[in-house]
N, C-alpha and C positions, 0 to 999 in steps of 0.2 A: 730505581727510577728516580727521579728528582720531580716529586709530587707538586712543586712549585712551577713546573714550567706546563702550558697548555695542551701541550699534546704528548702523549706516552707511546712508546712503540715497541712492541714485541715482533721478532721478526722467524721465531720458531715455524719449520714448516708442518709439525706436527698440530700445531693451532689452528690451520687448515681443516683438519678433520674434524673439528669442536666448534666452532662459529656461534651458534645459537647457544650454546652451554656457555661460553665467554661473556655473549652479548647479555644473557641473565644475568649473571654472575657480577658483570660491571655495571648494570642498572637495577639492582637490586633493590636500590634508596631512591629510583625515580618514581614521581607521582604516575597512576593509572590515567588521569588525562589532563591537558592542559584545556585553560580557559578558551572557550572558543574568539577566534581572531589573535590569540596571543601568537605573533609569530618571533618573540623574543627567547632566545633559550638561557634558562637562568641556571644552568648546570656549575656545579663547583664541588671540589674537593675537600671534603668536610671529615676533620680528625675528630678520632672521639675514644679516649682513654687507649691511645698506642696504635688505632686501628686507621683505615684511612679507606673511604667508599666516595663512589661518584653520585653526586644529587642529580638527577635530571638525566633526559633519554639521549645523552650526546655519544654513545660508543659509536662507533663507526669501522667500518672493516676495510682495509685496501688489500686486495689478493694480488698480490704481483707473483707472476709465474714466466718459468723458464720455459725454454722447449725440452719435451721431455727427455730426448736424447741427451741434452747438456745436464740436465737434472741428475739423470741417469750415471752420466761420467762424474759429475762430484761426490755422488756418494758410493764411488767404488772407495774411497778411503776410508768410510764407516763400515759398509758392507760388503765382503768378500766371499760372501758364499751364494751369491746369486749371480745371474748372467745380466747381462747388459739388457739384452731383452726383458728379462725380470724383474729389473730396476724400471724400465720404461711403462710395463705394464702396471705397477704397482704406481709410478707417479700419477698415471692418466687416471687410476681409481681414485686418488684422493682430490684431483681436479673434478672428477666427476662428482664426487661426493659434497664436496664444496659449494661448485652449482647447483646442487640438488639444496642444503643447505640454506644457500643466498638467498633461494626465492621466499623464505620464511622471517628474514631479517627485513629493520625498515629500510626504506630506499632514503638516497639522500646523503 
């Protein structure tokens, strides 16, 4: 990642299983409360002794999904011991898990 950029992107489908963990991880330096009426986001990347952390609650998720059959067909190259039906079922479980976790993430 280029930490000088304002936006970082990670597209691994497995991250759809752990959005609350990722939110907590990326926001561990965030202040617990903002001052009343403070609409400005003061988030910035802070480098300390070779590590980088995000200051402020700026982590957002954009979950782009595919039709389950298309996702299952794309997975054929990586998973050959499951049927198409099993791969569709797996992707539906991933989407359902994400939808459940998304309820606990900040909106906006």
